[in-house]
N, C-alpha and C positions, 0 to 999 in steps of 0.2 A: 471021519466024514470030511468031504471036500470043503474047503473054505468058501464061505458065502461071498457073493459079489453084490455090488450096489451100483445102480446106474439110473440116471434120470430119463424120463421120456424124451426130452429134447436131445440128449446125448445118443440114445438108442436109435432114434429116427435119423439123426445126422450120420450115424455110422452105417445104417442100412440103406439110406437114400442119399448118397453123396451127389453133389452136382457134377456136371460133365465139364463145363467151361468156366473160366473166370470171367465174370461180367462186372461192370462198374456199378457203383451206387449202393451195393449191399451193406457196406459198413459206414460210408460217409453220407450218402444222400438220403437214405431211408430211416436213419436212426430216430431222429426227432419226430418225423412225420408218422412213422409207424407207432411209436409210443403214444403220441397224442390221439391218433385214430383209435387205438386199442382202448384207451381210457374213455374216450367219448362214446364208443360203441357199448362198453360195459355199463355206462350210466343209463342206457336205454333198456337194459334187461331187468326182468323182475326176479329171476332165480338167484341162486347163490353165485357169487363172483369169486374167482381165484380160490376155488375150493381145493385144498390139499388132500392127497390120498396116496397110499402106497400098498403094495402087495408083494409077497414073496412067491415067485414061481420056481419050479424045479425042472427045467429042461435037462434031459439026459441025467437026471438025478442030482443036479447041482443047484443049490439054492441061489436065486438072484432076486434081490429086492429092487423092484421098479417103483419109482416115485415121481411125482410131479404135481402141477396145479392146473386144474381145468379153467378155461376162460370163463365159462358160464355153465351152470348145472341146474336142471329142474328135476326134482324128485317126482316119483309117481310109479304106477304099475309098469309102465315102459319108460324108464329114466331117459332124459334127454341131455346129451352132452354137446356143447357148441364150442367150436374153435373159430376164433376171429382173426382174420388176416387183412392187413392193409394192402391195397393194390391200386395201380393207376389205370390198368387196362383190364376189362372184364374177361375172365377165362371162360373157356367153353366147358371145362370140367375141373373138379378140384385137383390141386396138385397132389401127387402121390404121397409126398412127405406130410402134407397137411392132413390128408385123410388118415395116414398112419398114426399121427398123434392122437386123433380122435378115437381110433380103434383101440389103442393102448389104454386110454382112459375108460373106454367102454368095457374092456376086459376086466379091469380092476373093479369097476362099479358092479359088474355082473357077479363077480366072485365074492365081493364084500356084502352085497345086497342081493340075495338070490332072486333072479328074475329070468324070464324066458327070452325076452328081447330087450334090446337097447337101441335108441335112436341117436344117430350122430348127425350133426349139422355143421358144415364148413361154410362160414359166412365171409364174404369179401366186402370190405368197407372202404369208404372214402376217407380223406383226411379229417373230415368233421364227424366221423363215426356213422354216417349215413350208409345204409345197406345198398350195395351195388348188385349183388347176386348171392344166392346161397344154394347149397347142394345138400340134400338130406338123404339118409339111407338108414334102413332098419336092418340090424344084424341079430341073429340068434346069439345067445350067450356063448354057445359052443364055438360059433364061427369067430367071434371076437377073440376068445381065448386062444383058439388054434392059430390065428394069424399072429397074435402077439408072441406066442411061444416059438413060432417059426423065426421071427426076427431075433428073439433072445437066443435061439440055437445058433443063428448066424454070428451073433456077438460072442457066444461062449468060447469059440475057438480062440479068438483074439484075447479074451479075458484070461484064459488058462495060460496062454503064452506070456502075458504080462505078469501073471502071478508067479510063473517059474522064474522070470527075470528078477522080480522083487526078492524072491527067496534067495537066489544066488547073490544078488546085490547086498542084501541084509547080512548074509553070512560073511561076505568080504568086508563089510563095514564094521562088523563087530570085532573082526580080527585085525583091522587096520591099525597100524602104529602112526604116530605123528610123522609127517613126511620129512622132517629134518632131524639131524643127529641129536639135537637137544632143544629144549624150549629156551627162548630168550627170556630175559628178565621181564616178568609180568605176563607172559603169554599164557602160562598155565592158569593163572587166576582169571584172565580174560576168558579163556575157554570155558571155565566153570560158569562164569556169569552168562555167557551166551547160551550154554546148555540149559541153565535154569530158566532163562527168559522163554525159551522155546517150550520147555515142559509146562510152564505155568501160563502160556499164552499171553505173555506180557511184552512190553517194549523195554529195550535197553538202549541207553544213550551213552556212547563211549567216546572219550577223547583219547586218541592213540597217536602219539607223535611219530614222525617219520623214523623208520628204522625198527619199529616194534614188530614188524612182520604181521601186520594186521590181517591181511588176506587169509593166510594159513590159519591164524588164530581164531578167526570167526568161522571159516569153512569147516575145519576139522570137527569142532563140537556139533555143528549143524548136521554134518554127515553122520556122526555117531547117533544123533537123535533120529535121523532118518532111518538108520539101520535098526533102531529099536522100536520103530513105529510111532515115535513121538510127533513126527511131522510127515507129511505126504510128499512134499516137493520143496525145493529150494530155489528161490529167485535171487540172483546176485545183481543188484541194480547199481548202475554208475551214471555219472553225468557226462562223461567223455569216453569215447571208444578206447583211448589210450590207457585208461584206468583198468582195462580188462586184462592187460598183460600179466600183472602180478597174480591175480587169482587163477588165470589159465595155467600159469607155470606151476602153481601149487597143486592144481588138479591133475596136471600131467604127471607130476611126481607121484601122486597117490595112485593113479592108474598104473604107472610102471611098477609100483609096489604091490599090485594085485587087486586094487579096487575095481569092482565091476559095477560102475555107475555110468549112466548116460549123461553126457554133457553137451549142451547145445549153445550156440551163440546166435543172437538175433540182432541183426544190423538193419538200419533204416533202409526202406525200399529204394530211396533215391541213390544209395550207394551200391546196392546190389543189382538193380534192374539194368540189363544190357540193352534194352530197347525201350526208351522212354516214350512209348506211344500209349494210346488208350488201352486200358486193360479190358479188351473185348476181342472175341474170336475173329471179328471182321478185320481187326487192325494188327493183332499180334499173334503169330503162329504158336507161341508158347501158351497163350490163353485158351486156344481151341483145343479141347480134349485134355487139358492139364490134369484133371483129377482122374482120368482114365489111366494116365501114365505114371502118376505120382506113386501109386502103391508099389510098383516094381522098384522105383528109386528108393523108397523107404525100406523095403525088404533088403535091398542091396546094402544100404547104409547100416542097417541093424546087424547084418552078417559081418560087415567089415570092421566093426568096433564102435565104441560109443563116444567119440569125440568129434563133434560136428561144428567145425569152425567155418568162417566165411569161405575159405579156400576149398574145403571139402564140399560145402553146399553148392558153390558155383560150379565145381567140376561135375557133380552129379546132375545138376540142372542142364549142363551142356550135353551130357551123355543121353539124357532122356527128354530133351527139349521141353524144359519146365521153367516156370517163373521161379527164380531162386528165392524171392521173398515169400511167396506162398508155400514153397517147400520148407523154408525155415520156420514159418508159422506152424505148419503141421508137426514139425519135429519138436516144438516146444511142448506139445501134448504128450510126447513119449519120453521126454528127457526127465532125468532126476534133478539135474541142476541146469538152470538156464541163466546165462549172462546177457543182460540187456539194459537198455536205457531206462532211466527213471520214468520217462513219459509212458512207457508201456504198462506201468502200474498206476500212475496218478493222473495222466491226462485223459479226460472223459472221452476224447475222440481218437485216442491212440491206444487206450487200454485194451489188453488182450481179453476180450469178452469170453473167448473160449476157455480161458482159465478162471477169470475172476467172477464170471456169472455163476458157475456151478460149484466152485471149490471154496472150502473154508479151512483147508488143512495145509496151507502153504506157509513157509517161513520166508520173510523178506529180509535180506541182508543189504543194507543201503550204504554203499561206500560214498565218500565225498558228500556226506549227508548235509553239510552246510549249504549245498546248492539246492536242496529240496524245497526250501521256502519260496525262493524266487521262481523256480521252475513250475511249481504247483500254482503259484499266484498267476503266472503268465498263462497257464492252461485254463484257468478259471475266469480269465478276463476276456471281455468281448468289446470290440471297437468297430465303429462304422465311420468311414471317412468319405465324404461326398466326392472328393477328387478321384478316388479309386473307382467308384461307381460311374462317375461321369466318363472317365476314360474307357471303362469297360462297355458302357452304352454305345460309344462311338464304334467299337469293334462289332458289337451286336448289330447295329444299324447297317454297317457295310456287309455283314455276312448274311443277315436274316431279313433285313428291311425294317423300317420304322413302324410298320403295321403289325409286326409280330407280337404275340402276347408277352414274350419275355422283354422286349424293348419297352412295352407299355408298363410292365411291372417295375422295371428299373426307373422309368420316368416318375411313376407314382412315389417310389421310395425317395428319389432325389427331391421331389417337391415337398414331401413330408419332412425330410431332414432339414432342408434349407429354409423352411418356414419358421424354425425355432430360433429365438434369440434376436439380438440386435444386428443390424447390418453395419459392421464396423471393421476396421483394418485387422486388429488383433485383440481378442478378448477371451478370457477364460472365466468360467463360472460353474457352480455346482447346483444341481437341482435335487429336490427330494424324491422325485418320481419321473418316470418316462411318460411322454405323450401316449395316450392309449392306443392311437392308431398306428404308431410307429412299429410296434411288434408285428401287427398284422401285415404291414407292408413288407417287412423283412421276410415273414413266412411265405408271402406270395412270390417274392423273388426266389427264395430257396426252392419252392415247389416247381417253378418253371425251369430253373437251372437243373434240378434233379431229373425232370422229365427229358430234358435235352441230352442228358448223359447216355441214355439208352438209344439215341438216334444218331445217325451219321449226318453231320451238318458241316457247313463251311467254317463254323466257329471252332477254333482250336480247343481241344479238350482241356488243355492246361488253363485256359481262360475260365472255364466253368469250375474247375476244381479250386482255382484261386478264389473265386467269389464264394463258393460253398465254404471254404475255410475261413471266410470272414463272417458269413451269415450264421453258421452253426454255433460257434462259441458265443456270439452275441445273444442268440436265442436261449442258449443254455444259461448264460449269466442273467438274462432277463427274468427267468423263473425264480432267481434268488436275490435279485437286486433290491428288493424291498426290505432286506435285513440290514443290520448294523455292520456287517462285514463287507459291504459294498458301498462304493461312492459312484454317483452318476455325474460324470464330468463332461462339460461341453466346452468347445473352443470354436471361435469364429475367425476366419481368414477372409475378409471381404464377404462375398456371397457364399463361400464354402463353409461347411460345418463338419465337425467331428464330435461324436459322442462316444464316451468310453465308460463301460460298466466295469469299474476297477475293483478287483478283489483286494481287500485290505488285510485280512487275516486268514491265511489258508490253513491254519493249524487244525481247525475242526474237520476239514476234508481229509487231511493227512491222517488224523486220528481215526476217522471213519473207515478208511481203506485198510489201515494197518491193524486196527482193533478187531476186525472180524477174521483175521488170519491166525495161524499157529505161531505167533511170536514175530517180532520185528526188531532188528538191531540197526540203529543209526550210528555210524561211526565215521570219524574223520580226524585228520591231524589238527584241524582247527575248529572242533566242535566245542567252543568255549566262549563265555563261561557256561559250564554245563547246565546249571540250574536254569539259566535264562534260555538257552537253546532248547531245553526240554519243553519249556512253556511255549516257545515259538512254534515248535513242531507238534504241538497238540498233546504233549505228555501230561500225565496226571500224577498224583502223589503215589499211586500204586506202581508206577514205572520206576525202574532203577537207573542210576547213573554210575559210571565207572571211568576212572582216569588213570593213565599210566604216565610216569615221568619219562623224560627222554632217556634212551639207552646210551646216548653218547656222552663222553666227558664234557662237562660244560665249559671247561677251559679251552676246548678246541674251537669255539666260536667267540670272537670278541665283538661285542655290540656297542657301537658308539652312538651317542645322541648329540646332534648338533642343533643348537637352539636358534634356528633361523625361521622367520615367518614364511609360510607358504600359502597364507590366505590370499584369496583372489586379488584383492586390491593392493597387496604388497609384493606380488610376484615380480614385477618389473624391478622393484627396488633391491631385491635380494638375488636376482638372477646371476649377477657376476660372482657373488659369494658362493652360490651353489655350483657354478661352473668350476670355480677354484677348488671346491671340495672334490668334485669328480676327478680333476687332474691329480689332486693329492692321493686319492684312493688308487687310481690307476698306476701311479708312480711308487706306491708303497711296496709293491712286489710285482715282478713280471708275471702275468697270467691273464686269465679271462675274467671279465667283470660284466655285471648287468646293472643298469640304473633304471628304476621303475618310476614312472610319472603318473599322476592322477588323470591326465588327459593328453591327447595328441597336441592340443594347442600349447600346453605347458612344455611338452617335449620339444616342440619346434622353437619356443622361446629360449630355452636353455641351450639348444644346439647352436643357435646364432652366437652365443657367448663363448662357445668352446673353441680353443685353439687346437685344431686337429693335428697340427705339427708336433704338439707335445703329448699326443695320445696314441694308443694302439689303433689299428684300423677300426673304423666304426661300422656297426651293423645297426640299422634303424628300422624298427617296426613301423609298418604302414597300415592304414585302415584296410579292411577286407582281405587280410591275409588268410590263407587256408592251410590245409595239411601239407601241401607241397612246399610252401614257404617254411613251414615248421621243419621239414626235412633238410632244407637248405641251411637253416639255423643250426641244426644238430651237426651237420657235416662240417660246418665252419668251426664250431666249438669243440668238435671231436677230431680235428684234423691233425696237421703236422706239428702241432705245438706252438705255432705262431700265436701270440696273444691277441685278443680281440676285446673290444668294448661294445656292448649292445645297449641301445636305448629303447626301452620297451614301455608299454602301458600297463599299469597296475590292474589286476583282475582280468587280463586278457589271455591270449593263447599261450604266452610265454611266462606267466607269473605263477602258474601251477600246472601240475601234471607233466612236468619235464624233469628228467633225471640226468644230472651232469655230475657224476661222482668224481672223487679224486681231484686231479689238476684241471679237469674240464671247466670248473667254476670255483674260483677261490675268493670271490667277494661280490657283494651286492650293496646297492644304495637304494633306499626307498624315500622318495620325496613326497612329503605330506603324510596325512593320517588316514587316507583312504575314504574319506567321507563321501557319500553319494552326492551327485549334483542336485542342488535344490530344484524342486518342481512342485506343481500342484498335486501330483500323485503322491510324492514323498510326504508332503504336508498332511495329506489325508491319512496316510499310513501312520505317521507320527501321532496324529490326534487319536486314532483308534488304539494304537499300542499304549498311549497314555491312559485311556479308559480301562484297558485290560490289565496293564502291568504297572502303571504308576509313572514311569519315566519314559515317555514316548521317544525323546531324542536318543536316549541310551539304546533302546531296542531297535529303533528304525535306522539310526545313523552310526552311532559309535561302534556297536558290536559288529555289524557287517563290514564297516571300514577297517577295523583292527584285524578282522579275519583275513582280509586281503593282505595286510601287512605280514601276518604270520605265514600265509601261503608263499609270499615272495621270499621272505627270510628263510623258509624251509628248503629253498633250492640249494643252499650252500653245503650243509652237512648231510650227506646221504649214507655214510658208513662210519664205523668206529675210527678209521684212520684219517678221515677228512678233517681239514682245518680251513679257517677262513675268517673274513671280517664282514660285518653288516653295519651299515651306517644309516641311522634313522634321522631324517632331516625335518624337524619341525619343533617349535618351542612347546607345543602341547604335550609332547612326550614327557615333559617334566610334571604335568598335572596328574594327581592321583587317579582321576577318573579314566585316563588313558593308560597310564603306567600299570595300573592293576590288571589290565587286559592283556599285557604282554606275557609270554610264557615265563614260568618261574626260572627255567634254566638259562634264560638270556641274562647274563651278568653285564650290566651296563658299565661302560668305561668312559673316561674323559681323556683329553689330551690328544697328541698327534696319533695318526692312524698307524698302528703296528700290527703285524700279523702274529698269531700265536705260534710258539715254537715248543710244542710238548716234547717231553723227553721220549726218545725212541726206546721201545721195549727191547730188552736184551734177549736175543734168541738163545734157547737152551743148547 
């Protein structure tokens, strides 16, 4: 018997009734308004709300289970099914896809509860849930079933093709060998742990030092589980685009060895889009008719092979005049493995709803997992700054006039913001709750900005998107800000005001997203101390921890501790001593070195003390450097062998995610212990972590600080043959609380700076 398929009503209708053009606002401007309107409308109904149902149809003799939830249902001799949709303009007739959803539910109701007729109603509602218009229709049971089966027949061809791909994929994965000649030390046990976590739908937290081959060691067991049906899809999440190179290389090797799995890469729209105009058919030729042309491009890519990198996607987009980002999004639904940014899983406004809304069978492999806490905290935080809205209002006044409804909405929000708190030069304070009217004022601004997205105006589209990206996270956070995991922080700058709904502990949200999927693996070279990081990332006692020792000989790295104070009030006193240490390090052996500072101000202070005549040529990191600057740095340190000394900022673009093996980097110095800059926000996080875990300073300050130290130190030894020195400058490294957080394989030395000279292996 042919394998049964399963599809939701939402997926079936999206498949059978695709849009034609790309239009703005569908995911950004309408999300919160649509959800609120839906809830408000449902409260006004007397029948059953969100009633679940499913039925197995057999088009062409193939069983397909169709399932979904009706917005509203009223039982009776002629059952009534209502679909509710939020809209801003009243339509003349129901949208075909909205009617199709209701018809599918009508067919399932008619088959489960024998009846001759079913009534469907498509209601269009305002943001407050009020009815704008409705369209009703009575169908015979036979008509509803026939229409639904016709759509299922259309889907069946696609489903059979995908089933054939999965069968071929699974066969190749079952036969696939590890992509490298042999396992490195610890890789086999790591692979077992990953496989077990997936099979048991648990979370695994793994500390994997540089050189353990972590990408291959987590991907291989995940792919094996995919081939056995233990999981349905693999999402490989990173915090930086550069972190994708290693997993991509491992996946390429597996494909070359015969693996038939589709691999896609999803890169941010800003980096892919060739025409940064409004995503609207009136402004972008790629938006007009995009979905009519996209099918041909996808068929072409499927036939050509299953590795869809940025270069492949951009080339296909050029050939078919498509938006590359929208094409990349569509490919994520067909891919077996997708490499993408953390935000596409955890940010409520960037999350791939097309995947996370329907699926509960995905495995998340989270590389650089130490970044997850701050990234999720940032995505859950909302902030309003009156200065931003005041500048925006000026642009609105010039483009639309002061009598425009949007200008008035902005004025109302500014008045509401600036009426809070004292009129003083600089002041910060915390409130237990928000003023009741403030949320309504933000909602009004968002509604007006969303309305303008669909219109051609003199106001630049980027202005509207910028304001929506402020309003939406704030409103999202406002729904949660009355709990203990948020702080409501105000600041005054004269007449200006800023209010921040600051997420204190994002662990619960991380756990919610990962807990509903088919296993999650958090791994990093600096995911330590493991027990503490598991707590911060929302882990429970049921989740596992796993750590591997460094695969490199510990004697290849000499770690020196220099007990100078780098505390803020003593930096000027020790600046000359630190400059002398830098000179000593650079003179200990000719080669490339990096010095990491906790801030640009500290970097500039020490640079003034350096005698550049006694040092190799300097390369200095500046604020706002981008990927092009990163490439300049790489060329310099990978060039003709001329030694260089780089002065960089800890935790920035050059302290992690860079690979300088061999003689490209032979030493580094870290000035300070990496503690975050004191602030009102940090104090609130420290207080909350104290309530949750006992030692707030340890969890909020010391652990993330020392993780930065380990990331910087990890730049030196990248292979078994690398050697080098690391100098840690701060007297706190002598304290047990800090020293215990250093890697065990860092053997601390004293005395003058000397490079290791390991014995050379004798060639057979």
